[in-house]
GULUM-135252 format. One record per residue (C-alpha): residue in three letters; x, y, z. Coordinates in Angstrom, 1 decimal, always signed. Layout:
<recs>
<rec "ALA",<X,Y,Z>>;
...
</recs>
This chain:
<recs>
<rec "UNK",<+86.3,+95.8,+93.1>>;
<rec "UNK",<+86.8,+97.9,+96.2>>;
<rec "UNK",<+89.1,+100.7,+94.9>>;
<rec "UNK",<+86.4,+101.5,+92.5>>;
<rec "UNK",<+83.9,+101.5,+95.0>>;
<rec "UNK",<+86.2,+104.2,+96.8>>;
<rec "UNK",<+86.6,+105.9,+93.6>>;
<rec "UNK",<+82.9,+106.1,+93.0>>;
<rec "UNK",<+82.6,+107.6,+96.9>>;
<rec "UNK",<+85.3,+110.0,+97.1>>;
<rec "UNK",<+83.8,+111.3,+93.7>>;
<rec "UNK",<+80.3,+112.3,+94.9>>;
<rec "UNK",<+81.8,+115.2,+97.0>>;
<rec "UNK",<+83.6,+116.2,+94.1>>;
<rec "UNK",<+81.0,+115.9,+91.7>>;
<rec "UNK",<+78.3,+117.7,+93.9>>;
<rec "UNK",<+81.1,+120.7,+94.4>>;
<rec "UNK",<+81.6,+120.7,+90.5>>;
<rec "UNK",<+77.8,+120.7,+89.4>>;
<rec "UNK",<+77.0,+123.9,+92.0>>;
<rec "UNK",<+80.3,+125.5,+90.9>>;
<rec "UNK",<+79.3,+125.3,+87.3>>;
<rec "UNK",<+75.6,+127.0,+88.0>>;
<rec "UNK",<+77.2,+129.7,+90.4>>;
<rec "UNK",<+80.3,+130.8,+88.4>>;
<rec "UNK",<+80.4,+131.6,+84.6>>;
<rec "UNK",<+84.2,+130.5,+85.0>>;
<rec "UNK",<+83.1,+127.2,+85.9>>;
<rec "UNK",<+81.3,+127.1,+83.2>>;
<rec "UNK",<+84.7,+128.2,+80.8>>;
<rec "UNK",<+86.6,+125.4,+82.2>>;
<rec "UNK",<+83.9,+122.7,+82.3>>;
<rec "UNK",<+83.7,+123.9,+78.3>>;
<rec "UNK",<+87.8,+123.5,+78.0>>;
<rec "UNK",<+87.3,+120.1,+79.7>>;
<rec "UNK",<+84.4,+118.3,+78.5>>;
<rec "UNK",<+85.6,+117.7,+74.9>>;
<rec "UNK",<+88.4,+115.8,+75.6>>;
<rec "UNK",<+86.4,+113.7,+78.4>>;
<rec "UNK",<+83.7,+112.8,+75.4>>;
<rec "UNK",<+86.9,+112.2,+73.3>>;
<rec "UNK",<+88.6,+109.4,+75.9>>;
<rec "UNK",<+84.7,+107.7,+76.4>>;
<rec "UNK",<+83.9,+107.2,+72.9>>;
<rec "UNK",<+87.7,+105.9,+72.4>>;
<rec "UNK",<+86.8,+103.3,+75.3>>;
<rec "UNK",<+84.2,+102.3,+73.7>>;
<rec "UNK",<+85.8,+101.9,+70.7>>;
<rec "UNK",<+88.5,+100.0,+72.2>>;
<rec "UNK",<+85.9,+97.6,+73.9>>;
<rec "UNK",<+84.5,+96.8,+70.6>>;
<rec "UNK",<+87.9,+96.6,+69.0>>;
<rec "UNK",<+88.6,+93.7,+71.6>>;
<rec "UNK",<+85.6,+91.9,+71.5>>;
<rec "UNK",<+86.1,+91.3,+67.4>>;
<rec "UNK",<+89.7,+90.6,+67.8>>;
<rec "UNK",<+91.1,+93.1,+66.8>>;
<rec "UNK",<+94.0,+93.2,+69.5>>;
<rec "UNK",<+94.3,+89.3,+69.8>>;
<rec "UNK",<+94.6,+89.1,+66.3>>;
<rec "UNK",<+97.9,+91.7,+66.7>>;
<rec "UNK",<+99.1,+89.5,+69.4>>;
<rec "UNK",<+99.2,+86.6,+67.3>>;
<rec "UNK",<+100.8,+88.8,+64.5>>;
<rec "UNK",<+103.6,+89.4,+67.6>>;
<rec "UNK",<+103.7,+85.7,+67.9>>;
<rec "UNK",<+103.9,+85.0,+64.7>>;
<rec "UNK",<+106.9,+87.1,+63.9>>;
<rec "UNK",<+109.1,+85.8,+66.4>>;
<rec "UNK",<+109.3,+84.2,+69.7>>;
<rec "UNK",<+112.2,+85.7,+70.9>>;
<rec "UNK",<+111.9,+87.4,+73.6>>;
<rec "UNK",<+114.0,+90.9,+73.1>>;
<rec "UNK",<+112.5,+90.8,+69.5>>;
<rec "UNK",<+108.8,+90.1,+71.1>>;
<rec "UNK",<+109.3,+93.2,+73.5>>;
<rec "UNK",<+110.3,+95.6,+70.7>>;
<rec "UNK",<+107.1,+94.5,+68.7>>;
<rec "UNK",<+104.8,+94.4,+71.7>>;
<rec "UNK",<+106.0,+98.0,+72.0>>;
<rec "UNK",<+105.5,+99.1,+68.9>>;
<rec "UNK",<+102.0,+97.6,+69.4>>;
<rec "UNK",<+101.4,+99.5,+73.0>>;
<rec "UNK",<+102.3,+102.8,+70.7>>;
<rec "UNK",<+100.7,+102.3,+68.1>>;
<rec "UNK",<+97.0,+101.5,+70.1>>;
<rec "UNK",<+98.0,+104.5,+72.6>>;
<rec "UNK",<+98.5,+106.8,+69.5>>;
<rec "UNK",<+95.4,+105.7,+67.8>>;
<rec "UNK",<+92.6,+104.9,+70.9>>;
<rec "UNK",<+93.9,+106.3,+73.5>>;
<rec "UNK",<+96.7,+105.5,+76.4>>;
<rec "UNK",<+93.4,+104.0,+78.5>>;
<rec "UNK",<+92.2,+102.1,+75.7>>;
<rec "UNK",<+95.7,+100.5,+75.5>>;
<rec "UNK",<+96.3,+100.0,+79.3>>;
<rec "UNK",<+93.2,+97.6,+79.6>>;
<rec "UNK",<+93.3,+95.7,+76.2>>;
<rec "UNK",<+96.7,+95.5,+75.8>>;
<rec "UNK",<+98.0,+94.7,+79.2>>;
<rec "UNK",<+96.7,+91.0,+79.2>>;
<rec "UNK",<+97.7,+90.8,+75.6>>;
<rec "UNK",<+101.5,+91.6,+76.4>>;
<rec "UNK",<+101.1,+89.4,+79.5>>;
<rec "UNK",<+100.5,+86.2,+77.8>>;
<rec "UNK",<+102.3,+86.8,+74.7>>;
<rec "UNK",<+105.5,+86.8,+77.1>>;
<rec "UNK",<+104.4,+83.7,+78.7>>;
<rec "UNK",<+103.5,+81.8,+75.6>>;
<rec "UNK",<+107.1,+82.8,+74.2>>;
<rec "UNK",<+109.0,+82.0,+77.6>>;
<rec "UNK",<+110.2,+85.7,+78.2>>;
<rec "UNK",<+110.3,+87.1,+82.1>>;
<rec "UNK",<+107.3,+89.4,+81.8>>;
<rec "UNK",<+108.2,+92.2,+83.7>>;
<rec "UNK",<+109.4,+93.9,+80.9>>;
<rec "UNK",<+106.0,+93.1,+79.2>>;
<rec "UNK",<+104.1,+94.1,+81.9>>;
<rec "UNK",<+105.6,+97.5,+83.3>>;
<rec "UNK",<+105.9,+98.3,+79.6>>;
<rec "UNK",<+102.6,+98.0,+78.9>>;
<rec "UNK",<+101.9,+101.3,+80.9>>;
<rec "UNK",<+105.4,+103.1,+81.0>>;
<rec "UNK",<+105.3,+102.6,+77.3>>;
<rec "UNK",<+101.1,+104.0,+76.9>>;
<rec "UNK",<+102.6,+107.2,+79.1>>;
<rec "UNK",<+105.6,+107.5,+76.7>>;
<rec "UNK",<+103.4,+107.3,+73.7>>;
<rec "UNK",<+100.7,+109.7,+74.7>>;
<rec "UNK",<+102.0,+112.9,+72.8>>;
<rec "UNK",<+101.7,+111.0,+69.6>>;
<rec "UNK",<+98.2,+112.2,+68.8>>;
<rec "UNK",<+95.9,+114.8,+70.0>>;
<rec "UNK",<+93.5,+112.1,+71.7>>;
<rec "UNK",<+96.5,+109.6,+72.6>>;
<rec "UNK",<+96.2,+111.4,+76.1>>;
<rec "UNK",<+93.3,+113.6,+77.1>>;
<rec "UNK",<+95.9,+116.5,+78.7>>;
<rec "UNK",<+96.4,+117.0,+75.0>>;
<rec "UNK",<+93.5,+118.2,+74.3>>;
<rec "UNK",<+93.4,+120.4,+77.7>>;
<rec "UNK",<+96.3,+122.3,+77.2>>;
<rec "UNK",<+95.8,+123.4,+73.5>>;
<rec "UNK",<+92.0,+124.1,+74.0>>;
<rec "UNK",<+93.6,+127.2,+73.6>>;
<rec "UNK",<+95.4,+126.7,+70.4>>;
<rec "UNK",<+92.8,+124.7,+68.3>>;
<rec "UNK",<+95.0,+123.1,+65.1>>;
<rec "UNK",<+94.0,+120.2,+64.1>>;
<rec "UNK",<+95.5,+116.5,+64.6>>;
<rec "UNK",<+98.2,+116.6,+61.8>>;
<rec "UNK",<+99.2,+119.4,+63.1>>;
<rec "UNK",<+99.5,+119.0,+66.4>>;
<rec "UNK",<+101.6,+115.8,+65.4>>;
<rec "UNK",<+104.0,+117.6,+63.2>>;
<rec "UNK",<+105.0,+120.4,+66.1>>;
<rec "UNK",<+105.8,+117.8,+68.7>>;
<rec "UNK",<+106.8,+114.9,+66.8>>;
<rec "UNK",<+110.2,+115.3,+68.0>>;
<rec "UNK",<+109.9,+115.3,+71.3>>;
<rec "UNK",<+107.0,+112.4,+70.9>>;
<rec "UNK",<+109.4,+109.9,+69.4>>;
<rec "UNK",<+112.2,+111.0,+71.5>>;
<rec "UNK",<+110.2,+109.6,+74.7>>;
<rec "UNK",<+109.2,+106.9,+73.2>>;
<rec "UNK",<+112.2,+105.9,+71.9>>;
<rec "UNK",<+114.5,+106.3,+75.4>>;
<rec "UNK",<+111.6,+104.4,+77.0>>;
<rec "UNK",<+111.3,+101.5,+74.8>>;
<rec "UNK",<+115.6,+101.4,+75.1>>;
<rec "UNK",<+115.2,+101.3,+78.7>>;
<rec "UNK",<+113.0,+98.5,+78.6>>;
<rec "UNK",<+114.3,+96.1,+76.6>>;
<rec "UNK",<+117.6,+96.9,+78.9>>;
<rec "UNK",<+115.6,+96.0,+82.0>>;
<rec "UNK",<+114.5,+92.9,+80.0>>;
<rec "UNK",<+118.2,+92.0,+78.9>>;
<rec "UNK",<+119.9,+92.5,+82.5>>;
<rec "UNK",<+116.4,+90.1,+84.0>>;
<rec "UNK",<+117.5,+88.0,+81.1>>;
<rec "UNK",<+120.9,+87.5,+82.1>>;
<rec "UNK",<+120.0,+87.0,+85.6>>;
<rec "UNK",<+117.0,+84.1,+84.8>>;
<rec "UNK",<+118.2,+80.8,+85.6>>;
<rec "UNK",<+118.5,+78.2,+83.0>>;
<rec "UNK",<+114.8,+76.3,+83.6>>;
<rec "UNK",<+112.7,+80.0,+84.1>>;
<rec "UNK",<+111.6,+79.9,+80.6>>;
<rec "UNK",<+110.0,+76.7,+81.0>>;
<rec "UNK",<+108.1,+77.4,+84.0>>;
<rec "UNK",<+106.8,+80.6,+82.3>>;
<rec "UNK",<+105.7,+79.1,+79.6>>;
<rec "UNK",<+103.6,+76.5,+81.7>>;
<rec "UNK",<+102.2,+80.3,+83.8>>;
<rec "UNK",<+99.8,+80.6,+80.5>>;
<rec "UNK",<+96.6,+79.1,+80.9>>;
<rec "UNK",<+96.5,+76.4,+78.4>>;
<rec "UNK",<+99.8,+77.0,+77.0>>;
<rec "UNK",<+98.0,+78.4,+73.9>>;
<rec "UNK",<+98.2,+81.4,+71.6>>;
<rec "UNK",<+95.6,+84.0,+71.6>>;
<rec "UNK",<+92.7,+83.3,+68.6>>;
<rec "UNK",<+93.8,+84.8,+65.3>>;
<rec "UNK",<+90.3,+85.6,+64.1>>;
<rec "UNK",<+89.0,+89.1,+63.5>>;
<rec "UNK",<+86.2,+91.0,+62.5>>;
<rec "UNK",<+86.1,+94.1,+60.7>>;
<rec "UNK",<+83.6,+96.3,+62.2>>;
<rec "UNK",<+86.0,+97.5,+65.1>>;
<rec "UNK",<+88.9,+97.6,+62.6>>;
<rec "UNK",<+86.9,+100.1,+60.2>>;
<rec "UNK",<+85.9,+102.4,+63.4>>;
<rec "UNK",<+89.3,+102.7,+64.9>>;
<rec "UNK",<+90.3,+104.1,+61.2>>;
<rec "UNK",<+87.5,+106.2,+60.9>>;
<rec "UNK",<+88.1,+107.5,+64.9>>;
<rec "UNK",<+91.7,+108.1,+63.7>>;
<rec "UNK",<+90.5,+110.2,+61.1>>;
<rec "UNK",<+88.6,+112.5,+62.6>>;
<rec "UNK",<+91.1,+112.6,+65.7>>;
<rec "UNK",<+93.6,+113.6,+62.8>>;
<rec "UNK",<+91.5,+115.6,+60.9>>;
<rec "UNK",<+89.2,+117.9,+63.5>>;
<rec "UNK",<+90.8,+120.2,+65.9>>;
<rec "UNK",<+87.2,+119.3,+68.1>>;
<rec "UNK",<+87.1,+115.7,+67.3>>;
<rec "UNK",<+85.5,+115.0,+71.1>>;
<rec "UNK",<+81.6,+114.4,+70.3>>;
<rec "UNK",<+82.5,+113.1,+66.5>>;
<rec "UNK",<+84.3,+109.9,+68.3>>;
<rec "UNK",<+81.9,+109.7,+71.2>>;
<rec "UNK",<+79.3,+109.5,+68.3>>;
<rec "UNK",<+81.2,+106.5,+66.6>>;
<rec "UNK",<+81.6,+104.6,+70.0>>;
<rec "UNK",<+78.0,+104.8,+70.7>>;
<rec "UNK",<+77.1,+103.5,+67.5>>;
<rec "UNK",<+79.5,+100.5,+67.1>>;
<rec "UNK",<+78.7,+99.9,+70.8>>;
<rec "UNK",<+75.1,+99.7,+70.1>>;
<rec "UNK",<+75.5,+97.3,+66.9>>;
<rec "UNK",<+77.6,+95.0,+69.3>>;
<rec "UNK",<+75.1,+95.3,+72.0>>;
<rec "UNK",<+72.3,+94.7,+70.0>>;
<rec "UNK",<+73.8,+91.5,+68.4>>;
<rec "UNK",<+74.2,+90.4,+71.8>>;
<rec "UNK",<+78.1,+90.3,+71.3>>;
<rec "UNK",<+78.9,+92.8,+74.2>>;
<rec "UNK",<+76.5,+93.8,+77.1>>;
<rec "UNK",<+75.7,+96.8,+77.9>>;
<rec "UNK",<+77.4,+96.4,+81.8>>;
<rec "UNK",<+80.1,+95.7,+79.8>>;
<rec "UNK",<+79.8,+99.0,+77.6>>;
<rec "UNK",<+79.4,+101.1,+81.2>>;
<rec "UNK",<+82.2,+99.1,+82.8>>;
<rec "UNK",<+84.8,+99.7,+80.0>>;
<rec "UNK",<+83.8,+103.6,+80.0>>;
<rec "UNK",<+84.4,+103.7,+83.6>>;
<rec "UNK",<+81.6,+106.4,+84.4>>;
<rec "UNK",<+82.1,+107.3,+87.7>>;
<rec "UNK",<+86.0,+107.3,+87.4>>;
<rec "UNK",<+85.6,+110.1,+84.4>>;
<rec "UNK",<+82.9,+112.0,+86.1>>;
<rec "UNK",<+84.9,+111.8,+89.0>>;
<rec "UNK",<+88.0,+113.3,+87.2>>;
<rec "UNK",<+86.1,+116.0,+84.8>>;
<rec "UNK",<+84.3,+117.5,+88.2>>;
<rec "UNK",<+87.9,+118.0,+89.7>>;
<rec "UNK",<+89.2,+119.3,+86.5>>;
<rec "UNK",<+86.1,+122.1,+86.5>>;
<rec "UNK",<+86.9,+123.1,+90.4>>;
<rec "UNK",<+90.8,+123.4,+89.6>>;
<rec "UNK",<+89.7,+125.4,+86.0>>;
<rec "UNK",<+87.7,+127.4,+88.5>>;
<rec "UNK",<+90.4,+128.0,+91.2>>;
<rec "UNK",<+93.1,+129.1,+88.0>>;
<rec "UNK",<+90.3,+131.4,+87.1>>;
<rec "UNK",<+90.1,+133.1,+90.2>>;
<rec "UNK",<+93.9,+132.7,+91.2>>;
<rec "UNK",<+96.4,+133.7,+88.8>>;
<rec "UNK",<+99.1,+131.9,+90.9>>;
<rec "UNK",<+100.0,+129.1,+88.6>>;
<rec "UNK",<+99.6,+131.4,+85.4>>;
<rec "UNK",<+102.3,+133.4,+86.9>>;
<rec "UNK",<+104.5,+130.9,+87.9>>;
<rec "UNK",<+104.6,+129.5,+84.2>>;
<rec "UNK",<+104.5,+133.0,+82.6>>;
<rec "UNK",<+108.1,+133.4,+84.2>>;
<rec "UNK",<+109.7,+129.8,+83.8>>;
<rec "UNK",<+112.0,+128.5,+81.7>>;
<rec "UNK",<+110.5,+125.4,+79.1>>;
<rec "UNK",<+112.6,+122.7,+81.7>>;
<rec "UNK",<+110.7,+124.1,+84.7>>;
<rec "UNK",<+107.3,+124.1,+82.9>>;
<rec "UNK",<+107.9,+120.4,+82.8>>;
<rec "UNK",<+109.0,+120.1,+86.2>>;
<rec "UNK",<+106.3,+121.8,+87.4>>;
<rec "UNK",<+104.0,+119.9,+84.8>>;
<rec "UNK",<+105.1,+116.1,+86.5>>;
<rec "UNK",<+105.1,+117.2,+89.8>>;
<rec "UNK",<+101.5,+118.3,+89.5>>;
<rec "UNK",<+100.4,+115.6,+87.8>>;
<rec "UNK",<+102.4,+113.2,+90.5>>;
<rec "UNK",<+100.1,+115.3,+93.2>>;
<rec "UNK",<+96.6,+115.8,+91.5>>;
<rec "UNK",<+96.8,+113.3,+88.6>>;
<rec "UNK",<+97.3,+114.6,+85.2>>;
<rec "UNK",<+93.9,+115.8,+84.0>>;
<rec "UNK",<+92.9,+118.1,+86.5>>;
<rec "UNK",<+96.6,+119.3,+86.7>>;
<rec "UNK",<+96.4,+120.2,+82.9>>;
<rec "UNK",<+93.1,+122.5,+83.5>>;
<rec "UNK",<+95.3,+124.1,+86.6>>;
<rec "UNK",<+97.7,+124.9,+84.7>>;
<rec "UNK",<+96.6,+125.8,+81.3>>;
<rec "UNK",<+93.1,+128.4,+81.9>>;
<rec "UNK",<+95.4,+130.8,+80.7>>;
<rec "UNK",<+97.7,+129.8,+77.7>>;
<rec "UNK",<+100.9,+128.8,+78.9>>;
<rec "UNK",<+104.3,+129.8,+77.2>>;
<rec "UNK",<+105.5,+127.1,+76.8>>;
<rec "UNK",<+102.7,+124.4,+75.9>>;
<rec "UNK",<+104.4,+121.2,+75.0>>;
<rec "UNK",<+107.2,+121.3,+77.7>>;
<rec "UNK",<+104.3,+121.6,+79.7>>;
<rec "UNK",<+102.6,+118.4,+78.1>>;
<rec "UNK",<+106.1,+116.7,+78.5>>;
<rec "UNK",<+105.8,+117.1,+82.1>>;
<rec "UNK",<+102.1,+116.2,+82.5>>;
<rec "UNK",<+102.2,+113.1,+80.1>>;
<rec "UNK",<+105.3,+111.7,+80.7>>;
<rec "UNK",<+105.8,+112.5,+84.8>>;
<rec "UNK",<+102.8,+109.9,+85.5>>;
<rec "UNK",<+105.5,+107.2,+84.6>>;
<rec "UNK",<+107.7,+108.2,+88.1>>;
<rec "UNK",<+104.6,+107.3,+90.2>>;
<rec "UNK",<+101.3,+105.7,+90.1>>;
<rec "UNK",<+99.7,+108.3,+91.4>>;
<rec "UNK",<+100.4,+110.5,+87.9>>;
<rec "UNK",<+97.2,+108.9,+86.0>>;
<rec "UNK",<+94.4,+107.0,+85.3>>;
<rec "UNK",<+96.0,+105.2,+83.6>>;
<rec "UNK",<+97.9,+103.4,+86.2>>;
<rec "UNK",<+94.9,+102.6,+87.9>>;
<rec "UNK",<+93.2,+101.2,+85.2>>;
<rec "UNK",<+96.6,+99.0,+84.2>>;
<rec "UNK",<+96.4,+97.8,+87.6>>;
<rec "UNK",<+93.2,+96.4,+87.5>>;
<rec "UNK",<+94.2,+94.6,+84.2>>;
<rec "UNK",<+97.4,+93.0,+85.1>>;
<rec "UNK",<+95.6,+91.4,+88.2>>;
<rec "UNK",<+92.5,+90.2,+86.6>>;
<rec "UNK",<+95.4,+88.2,+84.7>>;
<rec "UNK",<+97.4,+87.0,+87.3>>;
<rec "UNK",<+100.2,+89.7,+87.4>>;
<rec "UNK",<+100.7,+91.1,+90.6>>;
<rec "UNK",<+102.6,+94.7,+90.0>>;
<rec "UNK",<+104.1,+96.7,+92.6>>;
<rec "UNK",<+104.0,+100.5,+93.4>>;
<rec "UNK",<+107.3,+100.1,+94.2>>;
<rec "UNK",<+108.7,+98.7,+91.5>>;
<rec "UNK",<+106.4,+100.8,+89.1>>;
<rec "UNK",<+108.7,+103.6,+90.4>>;
<rec "UNK",<+112.0,+102.0,+90.7>>;
<rec "UNK",<+111.7,+101.4,+86.8>>;
<rec "UNK",<+109.5,+104.6,+85.9>>;
<rec "UNK",<+111.8,+107.3,+87.5>>;
<rec "UNK",<+114.5,+107.0,+85.7>>;
<rec "UNK",<+112.9,+106.1,+82.1>>;
<rec "UNK",<+110.4,+109.2,+82.6>>;
<rec "UNK",<+113.2,+111.0,+83.8>>;
<rec "UNK",<+115.4,+110.2,+81.0>>;
<rec "UNK",<+112.0,+110.5,+78.4>>;
<rec "UNK",<+111.9,+113.7,+79.8>>;
<rec "UNK",<+115.4,+115.3,+79.3>>;
<rec "UNK",<+115.3,+113.9,+75.8>>;
<rec "UNK",<+111.6,+115.2,+74.9>>;
<rec "UNK",<+112.9,+118.5,+76.1>>;
<rec "UNK",<+115.7,+118.5,+74.3>>;
<rec "UNK",<+114.1,+117.6,+70.5>>;
<rec "UNK",<+111.6,+120.5,+71.2>>;
<rec "UNK",<+115.1,+122.7,+71.9>>;
<rec "UNK",<+116.2,+121.5,+68.5>>;
<rec "UNK",<+112.8,+122.0,+66.8>>;
<rec "UNK",<+112.5,+125.5,+68.3>>;
<rec "UNK",<+108.9,+125.6,+69.7>>;
<rec "UNK",<+108.0,+124.3,+72.9>>;
</recs>
């Protein structure tokens, strides 16, 4: 709650400044045009995630995990695959908000050490956010000047996306294996007792949330600008559930987090205006190699947050857009300042009694993130398109 209030207060002058800039300068309107579609998309996806969660889609998926296996390593593999799939279809922010409690609960129910599940929910979400355009707003921001359908986007970046997800997943499995070997023989029973009630997730699922998610996935794949259509789908299904009393209006607003999105949108507009008034970022990128572009993207994400950084660095189409996305999407695994997903993950984890550590996040994320970026760039080099 304190963090949310602080974010609102910190965002207020940013919002005011951005609005003044938009009115005063046509270049800021261009920046707003670049940024608005992706932010509309993530708002729609977050609403869809809320409905899908209320309809039991995620609990059903978690129960299927436990129904397949309770062996910790196999369960972790399935959990990470679930994170990657939900991230690709419903955005990484939706993934961390709704899957983090499910992964922690599944780990506790199986008697597994929950660390790899806890940190894996956010690290794998970031690593999988190259898979489809809607998986991360940065994808749409950077490729705004290259309006292609989602299927074309996915095909061009698929090797890099798969490399990032595979390296991250293998690294998390290695972490789980090391901790399992070091754990005391009775730690599994203690982990089981930490799950309130000791029950597995409910298995029932209603169809509206699942169908709406499928429709959103088709729109993201088929349309070069899916933001407004996906938002419309999210608003419709959320309104249906609110009318039925299954979801409250306050819960819908909380799920979207308009204050945080508006603050990030406004900062993105201001940095977009800066990029259109100052050629420094585009000049640096114009002479940078693919590896240097990725490094610049990662450092900018950590320093500015990856959404504003994406607008700043892509006001002029960069020579290596996919290499830039590798840095912007995987760089946030190096530090919690890199993306909104980490903030949402902290909230979700604390809500279910987990206590994530900023230091541990980076201790795990730095080697995994660097290895994933190197693997992705290697795949891009083989493909011949950066």
